C-alpha positions in Angstrom: -15.7 -23.5 -1.5 -11.7 -23.2 -2.0 -13.0 -20.1 -4.0 -15.2 -19.0 -1.0 -12.2 -19.6 1.5 -10.0 -17.8 -0.5 -12.1 -14.4 -1.0 -13.5 -14.3 2.7 -12.8 -11.3 4.0 -11.3 -11.3 7.6 -14.0 -10.0 9.1 -15.6 -12.5 7.9 -13.1 -15.6 8.8 -12.4 -14.2 12.9 -16.9 -14.8 13.0 -16.7 -18.0 11.3 -13.7 -19.1 13.3 -15.8 -17.8 16.5 -18.5 -20.2 15.4 -16.6 -23.4 14.3 -18.0 -23.6 10.9 -13.9 -23.5 9.2 -10.9 -23.8 11.1 -7.9 -21.9 9.9 -6.1 -25.1 9.0 -8.9 -25.5 6.3 -8.2 -21.9 5.1 -4.7 -21.5 5.3 -4.1 -24.7 3.3 -6.9 -23.4 0.5 -4.5 -20.1 0.3 -1.6 -21.9 -0.1 -3.7 -24.0 -2.8 -4.6 -20.8 -4.5 -1.3 -19.5 -4.4 0.4 -22.3 -5.9 -2.4 -22.3 -8.8 -2.5 -18.8 -9.5 0.7 -17.0 -8.7 2.9 -18.4 -11.8 1.1 -16.2 -14.3 1.6 -13.2 -12.3 4.3 -13.2 -10.3 2.8 -12.1 -6.8 5.4 -14.2 -4.4 8.8 -14.9 -3.6 9.4 -16.8 -0.8 6.4 -19.1 0.6 6.7 -21.8 2.9 3.9 -23.8 3.5 5.2 -25.9 6.7 5.6 -23.0 8.8 2.2 -21.4 7.5 0.3 -24.6 8.1 1.9 -24.7 11.7 1.2 -21.5 12.7 -2.3 -22.0 11.5 -2.4 -25.5 13.7 -1.6 -23.0 16.5 -4.6 -20.3 15.9 -6.8 -23.5 15.0 -5.6 -25.0 18.6 -6.4 -21.4 20.5 -10.1 -21.3 18.7 -10.5 -24.7 20.0 -9.7 -23.6 23.3 -12.3 -20.6 23.5 -8.5 -18.4 23.3 -8.2 -16.5 20.6 -4.8 -14.4 20.4 -5.8 -11.5 19.1 -7.8 -9.7 16.8 -6.4 -11.2 13.5 -5.6 -14.6 14.4 -6.0 -17.3 12.1 -6.1 -14.7 9.3 -3.5 -15.5 5.9 -1.5 -13.1 5.7 1.3 -11.6 3.6 4.4 -10.0 4.0 6.1 -7.3 1.4 9.6 -8.0 0.9 11.2 -5.0 2.2 9.5 -5.9 5.7 11.6 -8.4 8.2 9.9 -11.8 9.0 11.8 -13.8 11.8 13.0 -17.0 10.2 12.3 -15.9 6.6 14.7 -14.1 4.3 14.2 -10.4 3.4 15.7 -10.0 -0.2 13.8 -7.0 -1.1 14.1 -8.0 -4.7 17.9 -7.9 -5.0 20.4 -10.4 -5.9 22.8 -8.6 -3.7 21.3 -9.6 -0.1 21.8 -13.3 0.7 19.5 -15.3 2.1 21.6 -17.8 3.8 22.1 -15.5 7.0 20.3 -15.6 10.2 17.0 -13.5 10.2 16.3 -12.9 14.1 13.1 -10.2 14.1 9.9 -8.6 12.5 9.9 -5.2 11.5 7.4 -3.3 13.6 4.1 -3.9 12.0 4.8 -7.9 11.3 5.3 -8.2 15.2 2.6 -6.7 16.4 0.6 -9.1 13.7 2.2 -11.5 14.6 1.1 -11.2 18.4 -2.5 -10.9 17.3 -2.4 -14.1 16.0 -1.9 -13.9 11.9 -1.0 -16.6 10.2 1.8 -15.3 7.5 1.7 -17.1 4.0 4.4 -15.6 2.2 6.3 -12.6 1.3 5.4 -10.3 -1.9 7.3 -8.8 -4.4 8.6 -5.4 -4.6 11.2 -3.7 -7.4 14.5 -3.6 -6.1 14.4 -2.0 -2.8 11.1 -0.6 -3.5 12.8 2.3 -5.7 9.8 2.7 -8.4 5.9 2.4 -8.8 6.3 -0.6 -11.2 6.8 -4.1 -9.8 10.0 -5.9 -11.1 13.4 -6.7 -10.2 16.5 -8.1 -10.8 15.9 -10.9 -8.5 12.5 -12.8 -9.6 11.1 -10.8 -13.2 8.5 -9.4 -13.4 5.1 -8.8 -11.1 1.5 -8.8 -13.8 -2.1 -7.1 -13.2 -4.4 -9.4 -12.3 -6.9 -8.4 -14.4 -4.4 -8.0 -17.8 -1.4 -9.8 -17.0 0.3 -7.9 -20.4 0.1 -4.8 -18.1 1.9 -3.9 -15.0 0.4 -4.1 -11.6 2.2 -0.9 -10.2 4.7 -0.9 -7.5 6.3 -1.6 -5.3 3.8 -3.1 -3.2 2.9 -4.5 -6.5 3.0 -8.3 -5.4 0.5 -7.3 -2.4 -1.9 -5.4 -4.3 -2.2 -8.8 -6.8 -2.3 -11.3 -4.3 -5.4 -8.8 -2.6 -6.6 -9.2 -5.5 -6.6 -13.0 -6.6 -7.4 -14.3 -3.0 -3.9 -15.0 -2.3 -4.5 -14.3 1.3 -7.0 -11.8 3.0 -4.3 -9.4 4.4 -1.2 -7.6 3.1 1.2 -5.9 4.4 2.3 -2.4 2.1 4.3 0.4 2.0 4.3 3.4 0.6 7.5 6.4 0.0 6.0 8.1 -2.7 2.4 6.1 -3.8 3.9 2.5 -3.6 0.6 1.6 -1.4 -1.8 3.4 -4.2 -0.4 2.8 -7.3 -0.7 -0.9 -7.0 -4.0 -0.8 -5.4 -5.7 1.2 -7.9 -3.8 -0.6 -10.7 -4.8 -4.2 -9.2 -8.9 -3.0 -8.0 -8.1 -3.3 -4.5 -8.0 -1.3 -1.3 -4.6 0.3 -0.6 -4.7 2.4 2.9 -1.4 4.8 3.9 -2.1 6.2 7.0 -0.6 9.1 8.7 2.4 8.7 9.0 4.1 7.4 12.2 0.9 6.0 13.5 2.2 2.4 11.9 5.4 2.1 13.7 8.3 1.9 11.0 11.2 -0.2 12.5 13.6 -0.3 10.6 13.4 3.1 9.3 13.4 3.5 6.0 16.5 5.2 4.2 14.1 7.2 2.2 13.4 8.8 6.0 9.8 10.6 7.1 8.2 10.3 3.5 7.7 6.9 4.0 4.6 5.1 5.4 3.7 1.4 6.3 -0.2 0.3 5.8 -2.5 -2.3 4.6 -3.7 -3.4 1.1 -6.7 -5.3 1.1 -9.8 -6.3 -0.3 -12.2 -4.6 2.3 -12.1 -1.5 4.1 -13.0 -3.2 7.4 -10.7 -5.7 6.7 -8.0 -2.7 6.1 -9.9 -0.8 9.5 -9.0 -3.8 11.2 -5.8 -4.4 9.9 -4.3 -0.8 10.8 -6.2 -1.6 14.4 -3.1 -4.2 14.8 -0.5 -2.5 13.1 -1.0 0.9 14.5 -0.3 -0.4 17.8 3.2 1.2 19.3 6.5 0.1 18.8 9.1 1.4 21.2 12.0 0.9 18.4 10.6 3.8 16.3 11.9 6.9 17.5 10.1 9.1 15.0 6.4 8.4 15.8 4.2 10.3 17.5 2.8 9.6 20.9 1.0 5.8 21.0 -2.4 6.6 20.6 -4.0 2.5 20.7 -7.7 3.6 18.7 -10.0 0.9 17.0 -10.2 2.2 13.4 -13.5 0.1 13.2 -15.4 2.0 15.6 -17.3 4.7 13.7 -16.6 3.3 10.0 -19.9 3.0 8.8 -20.4 6.9 10.0 -21.0 7.9 6.6 -19.9 11.4 5.1 -23.4 13.5 6.3 -22.1 17.0 6.7 -18.3 16.3 6.2 -16.7 19.3 3.7 -14.9 17.7 0.2 -12.7 19.2 -2.1 -12.9 17.9 -5.6 -9.9 18.6 -7.7 -10.2 16.4 -10.7 -6.9 17.1 -12.2 -4.4 18.6 -9.9 -1.7 20.6 -10.7 -2.9 20.7 -14.0 -1.7 17.1 -15.0 -3.7 15.4 -17.9 -6.5 13.1 -16.4 -7.5 9.7 -18.9 -11.7 11.2 -19.6 -13.1 8.0 -19.0 -10.9 7.7 -15.2 -11.6 11.3 -14.9 -15.5 10.2 -15.5 -15.5 7.6 -13.5 -13.6 9.8 -10.5 -16.2 12.4 -10.9 -19.3 10.0 -10.8 -17.9 8.9 -6.6 -17.5 12.4 -5.6 -21.4 12.9 -6.8 -22.4 9.8 -4.6 -20.1 11.5 -1.7 -22.7 14.2 -2.2 -25.5 12.0 -2.6 -24.5 10.6 1.2 -24.8 13.9 2.3 -21.3 15.5 1.6 -20.8 19.1 0.5 -18.8 18.6 -2.5 -17.1 21.6 -4.6 -14.2 21.9 -7.1 -11.0 23.1 -5.1 -7.4 22.0 -6.3 -4.8 21.6 -3.1 -1.8 24.1 -3.7 0.8 21.3 -4.4 3.1 23.5 -5.4 6.8 22.4 -5.4 6.3 19.1 -4.3 7.6 17.7 -7.8 10.8 19.8 -7.3 11.0 18.2 -3.7 10.5 14.9 -4.1 13.2 14.7 -7.2 15.9 15.8 -4.5 14.6 13.5 -1.6 13.4 10.3 -3.5 17.6 11.1 -5.5 18.7 10.7 -2.1 17.5 8.4 -0.5 18.6 5.8 -3.7 22.0 6.7 -2.7 21.5 5.9 0.8 20.1 3.0 -0.3 22.9 1.8 -3.2 25.2 3.2 -0.5 24.4 0.1 1.6 25.3 -2.6 -0.7 29.1 -3.1 -1.7 30.7 -2.1 -4.4 31.6 -5.1 -5.7 27.8 -5.9 -5.5 26.2 -3.2 -7.1 26.9 -4.7 -11.0 23.5 -6.6 -10.9 21.3 -3.9 -9.3 18.5 -2.5 -11.2 20.1 0.5 -13.4 17.5 2.4 -13.2 18.3 2.9 -8.8 21.8 3.6 -9.8 21.1 6.1 -12.2 19.0 8.0 -9.5 21.8 7.3 -6.3 24.3 8.8 -9.0 21.8 11.8 -8.7 21.7 11.8 -5.2 25.0 11.7 -4.6 25.4 15.2 -6.2 22.8 16.6 -4.0 24.6 19.7 -1.6 23.8 20.0 2.0 22.4 23.0 1.5 20.1 21.9 -1.9 18.8 19.0 0.3 17.5 21.1 3.4 15.9 23.6 1.0 14.2 20.9 -0.3 13.3 19.8 3.4 11.8 23.7 3.6 10.0 23.4 0.6 8.7 20.5 2.5 7.9 22.0 5.3 5.9 24.7 2.9 3.9 22.3 0.9 2.9 20.9 4.6 1.6 24.1 6.0 -0.5 25.1 2.9 -2.0 21.5 2.7 -2.8 22.1 6.3 -4.7 25.4 5.9 -6.6 23.8 3.2 -7.7 21.2 4.7 -9.5 24.4 7.7 -11.6 24.7 4.9 -12.4 20.8 3.5 -12.4 18.1 5.8 -11.5 15.3 2.4 -9.7 15.9 -0.9 -11.2 14.2 -3.2 -8.5 13.6 -6.7 -7.9 10.5 -9.3 -5.0 8.4 -7.9 -3.8 7.7 -11.0 -4.4 10.0 -14.2 -4.1 6.7 -16.6 -4.3 3.0 -17.6 -1.8 0.6 -15.6 0.8 0.1 -19.3 2.9 -2.6 -19.8 4.1 -4.9 -17.5 8.2 -4.2 -16.9 8.1 -0.8 -18.5 9.6 1.7 -16.4 7.2 4.7 -18.1 4.2 4.3 -20.0 6.1 3.5 -24.2 6.1 6.4 -26.5 5.1 8.9 -24.4 8.2 10.3 -24.1 8.4 10.2 -20.0 12.0 9.3 -18.1 11.0 9.3 -14.6 8.0 7.1 -12.9 7.0 9.6 -11.0 6.1 11.6 -14.2 2.9 9.4 -14.4 2.0 9.5 -10.8 1.7 12.9 -9.8 -0.9 13.2 -7.1 0.6 10.6 -4.8 4.4 11.7 -3.3 2.5 15.1 -2.1 0.8 13.3 0.3 4.1 11.2 1.3 5.5 14.8 2.0 2.7 16.0 3.9 2.5 13.3 5.8 -1.1 13.0 5.5 -3.6 10.2 5.3 -4.8 8.8 2.3 -6.5 6.0 0.5 -7.0 4.5 -3.0 -10.4 3.5 -3.3 -12.1 1.1 -6.6 -14.9 3.3 -7.9 -15.1 1.8 -11.8 -13.1 1.0 -15.1 -11.8 2.7 -17.4 -12.4 2.5 -21.5 -10.3 -0.3 -21.5 -11.5 -2.1 -19.0 -8.9 -1.6 -16.6 -9.8 -0.3 -12.9 -9.9 2.9 -11.6 -9.4 4.5 -8.6 -10.3 7.5 -6.7 -8.0 9.4 -4.1 -8.9 10.2 -1.1 -7.0 12.9 1.6 -7.8 14.2 4.7 -5.3 15.9 7.6 -3.0 14.7 9.4 -4.2 11.8 12.4 -7.5 12.5 10.9 -7.2 9.1 9.5 -11.1 7.7 10.3 -12.6 10.4 7.8 -11.0 8.6 5.6 -11.9 5.1 6.1 -15.3 6.3 6.6 -15.2 8.1 3.0 -13.8 4.9 1.2 -16.2 2.6 3.0 -19.3 5.4 2.3 -17.9 4.2 -1.4 -17.7 1.1 -1.3 -21.4 0.4 0.7 -22.9 2.3 -2.8 -20.3 0.6 -5.5 -18.8 -3.3 -3.8 -15.6 -3.3 -5.4 -15.0 -6.0 -8.3 -12.6 -8.5 -8.5 -10.7 -10.4 -11.4 -11.5 -13.8 -12.1 
């Protein structure tokens, strides 16, 4: 029964609470037991507060028994990525440079929305130091490992969230994505990760990487992501960069399918090589969309100078991060982060503006691309997860984590909605994901296509 409770989607939990078949306290205790039992070998959580979790669950239980649930996710166990503030809990961002012993008076915007809707917080999930790279290890808590094979990486920077989702350590998991950080670990761990159009999920405090950084859900089902997105996307006045607030229920129309949608299938955007068994699984996913009535044809997106642009913007963001840390504490930081920060300090104002103009050209080109195509389908990752704790695959000759994740960051630059959707397994027996992309503000199309794929091939989970 405990395993059933831990694996139960949020949508089913809400129905069960309403029918009084189970209680939020029962579920919270099951999830806490799962964390205690399963987290040690994978290191998905960096902070757990069982007393607060059970207290929140008891308050939710009382509301359900009175027939007055507080919101759309009342009583649902939810984890928070440790880049996001939670009132009363430390947010150390994977760094030895931040003291836990201080006041923590406020919630990040999306955390505030989840709290208002009754979510039960089960703990903080791991991230690389300040979220700087595409795998999850840090000087504070060590290496986070893949739930399918603990010798390989879970990806990052939302690695803890993806591992927690895969192993049933909560139903809903907050994540963030500055250059792929929701989608990389979702792909590597075999769960669903959704990066919505920039600004639909309010961001506060603002990311030091600026308007390439998004926040969104990581879940085990598309319906749970649509539910979570509906809550997280509620407005917050503290985010001045967000578009005009639009309250939308992303569950409405989720099962409308893909019939008649125009889909561009790009097996290797930019000519980047893709491992053959991964390419085959993604091609099969594109064929399934066609079987459901989509009009699928080969077409490559105009990604042009995306890599040159992200190198500048990412390095400057890393410099901004390091500049917030007192000089006498920097010796304890991840050397890779310090290296990128040094490069960022060498970027002139003119070079930075040139990169921003390159970003603008990319955005316009992709806007034009989506005048023809409703959706773009690509591999999410070109390779299997590699050795845990390594920045790049050993022996690959690569030097930067962006080298092995070429299909993620272009859509941070363009601010488009994207999702990593599990679509099978590679020859190595590890999860494969297809990436689905839509034009800005066509978020529901991404979710519809993901739900269509899920309906024909439910997502597998590790033992």
